[in-house]
N, C-alpha and C positions, 0 to 999 in steps of 0.2 A: 787806378781802380783795382780793387781786389778781385782775384779770380774766384768764380763761383762754381762749385762742383755739385752736381745733382744726380739723382737716380730715380728711376720710375717706381711707383708704388706696386707695379705689377710683378716686380721681383719677389714680393711677399703677397701675391694674389690670394693665396689660400689662408692668409691670416686676416683678421679685421683690419680695415684701412687705418683706423686710429693707432692700432698696434704697429702697423707698418711705418707710420709717420714717426713714431717714438723710436723705432729701431733705426730709421734713416738718420735721425738727429744724433742718436747715441753713437752711431758709426762714424760721425764726423762730417756729414754732408751739410751743405749750406742751403740746398734747394730740393724740393720733392717734385717730381712730375706726377701729378695726380691723374691716373687714368679713370675716366668717368665711369667705365664699365665696372671698376672696382668701387668707386664711391657710390654708385647706385645699386650695388648688389643688395638683395633683400636681407641676406645674413651678415655680410661682412662690410657693408657700406656704412655711411654716416650722413647726417644732415649737414646743411650748409653752415649752421651755427657751430656744430661739433667740429667740423673741419677747420673753421676759422679760429676757434679756440685752441685747437691742437697746433696749428701753425704758429700762433703767437706764443703758446706755452713752450714750444720746442725751438723757437727762434729760427723758423724755416721760411724761406721764400718759396714761391710755388710757380710752376707752369702747369697747364692743363693739356691733356691729350684727348682728342675727340673720340667718340664711341666708334668701335670697330666690329663688334659682334653682331653678325647676321644683318647688317645693313649695307646699303650702297647708294651713295648720292648720284650715281649714274645709272641706276637700275632701269632697264627698259619697262619694268612694271611701275607705272606712275604712283601707285599707292605706296609701294615700298620706297620709292625715291622721295616722296613728300614726307613720309615718316622718318626717313634718315635725315632729312633736312631739319625736321622738327627737333629731333634729338641733338643734332649739331647745334641748333640755336640754344637749346637747353644747356649744353656744354659751355657755350659762350657766356651764358648768363652766370654759370658757376664761376668762370674766370673773372667775370666783372665783380661778383659778390665777394670773392676771396682776394681781390686785388692782385690777381696773378700777373706775371710778367708778360705772358702770351699764351696762345693756344695753338697746338699743332693740329693741322688738318690733313687727313688723307684724301687725295684726289681718288675719284672712283676708277674702277677697272671694268673691263667688259665682262658680261655674263658668260660669254663664250667667244672663241676666236671666230665664230660664224656671225657674230653680231655686226650689224652695219656700222662701219667706222665713222661715217658722217653723222649718223643719229647719236652714236655714243659720244662723239666729241661735242655736239650741240648740247647734249645733257650735261656734260662736264662744264662747259662754259657757263651755262645757265645757273647750275648749282653753285659753282665757285663764285660767280657774280653776286648771287644772293647771300652767300655766306660772308663775303667781304663787306657787302653793304650792311648787313646786320651787325657784324663786328664793329664797323665804323660808328654805327648808331649807339652801340653800347660802350664805346671807348676801349675796346679790346683789340690788341694786336693779333692779327691773323697771319699765321705762317703756314705755307703749303709744303708738304714733305715730298721728296723724291722717293718713288717706290721701287719695288723689286725689279732689277735690271734683266733678270733671266726668265721673266714670265711674259709669254706672248699676249696675254690678255691685258697687261699693264700698258697704259698710254702715256704716263708721265714718269719717265725714268731718269732723265738727265736735265741739265740746265736748258738745253735747246727746247725741250718739251715744256718746262716750266715758263720760259720766256714767251713761248708761243701762247701758252694758256693765259698769261697775264695780258698779253697784247690783244688777244681775242676777247677777253673780258673787258678790256678798256681801262685797265688799272695802271696808273703811273707807278704805284708802289708795288714792289715785287719781293716781298719778304718770304723767305724760305727756311725750312728746317732741313739741314743736310744730314742725312743718315748714311754714314760711311759704309756700312755693310750692305746696304741696298745696292751700292755700286759694285762692291766686291773686288775692286781693283785699285791699286795705289795710284797709277799713273792717270787713270780715268777720274779718280777723285781729285787729284791735283789740278787736272783741267777743269773740273767743275768749279773748284775754288777760284781759279784764275778768272774764269768767265763770270761767276756770280758775284764775286768780290764782296762789297759792303752790303749786298742784298741778303747775305746769310745772317739771320737773326738768331738761330738756334742750332745746336749740334748734338746729334745722338752718337755717342762714343761707345764702340765695341769693336772686337776683332772679327775676322771671318775669313772664309776661303771661297773658292768658286762654288763649292757644294753646300756650304753651311754659313748661316748668318748669326749675329748676336752672340758671338763666343766671347769668353773672358780674354782680357788684354794679354797678349803674349802667346796665345794658343792657336792663333790663326796665321795668316800669311800677309796681312797688311803692314806697311811700314807707317805705324801710327806716329812716330816721331816726325817724319817728314810731313805728314798730313797736318799735325797740330802746329808745326812750324809755319806751314803755308797759310793756315788760318790767322796766325799771329801777324804774318806779313801783310794780310789784308785788313788788319786792325779789328779782327773779331773780338767782340767784347761781351758776348753772351754767355750763357751757362754751358759748361762742359757736362753734358747729362749722360750718365751711364745707362745703357739699355742692353744688358746682357743677361743670359740665363745663369742663375745661381742655384745649383742643385740643393734640394731639400731646405730651401729658405735659410741657408746657413749664414748666420750673421758674421762670423769670423771671415768667411770667404768674401763677403761684401766689404769688410774692412780692408782686406788685402787688395781687393779690386780698386778701391779708392787710392791706396798707396801706390799701386801700379799706374794708375791714371796720373797721379801727381808726378811720378817718376819720369813721364814722358817729357816733362818740361825741365828736367835737370840738365845742366850743361855737361 
């Protein structure tokens, strides 16, 4: 099976998404991760039909990223929580309509460190259960992402948290998106891969340090060669999806980033 390299459209968030898709294809990527916040933007977004036509035109596969702007599927405010779920369902519909490989879901975080942990976790379990059920109805693969390991308000940081979440939801399937810079540590990432194994359906690739995430490959402190080798050892067959900051929407820097990503697999 050929390796697929992808990149998020948010790299070019300040450009129209149809233009971003064209650039992604021109730079040599196989797959675009469509952030629905970008797709739904009043000025830079596009319709389902326009997105579908662009993916076909540029011979791109797609994954979808859930909405993240000003929403929370675990909000203690029920109205916000329900609206967040509504928008997440809408994102799942987009994945269905585009024939996307999967959708990435962010678990919720606490509003404050003072929020009651039991109530927060109950909301987390209820929301993820509903999201998984809706995804199954629509025939869309739902993957849950590990979140920032350094934030006290985050309740899903590592494989143990994800495993507990799926268990409490009652899901036999435990598909996850591994974001390496959310863990920020090579050894902890390797442990995550060993524990999660074949449950890793998607991978967000970038470099990082203890203080900074989503850096360009080679500019951080992570041993990405060891990490991608470990993923290969557990037969990871998903997209190697870049999620890094490219200053000034620079296309040449994105081409270089793809080159650096492919170099991680060189002997």
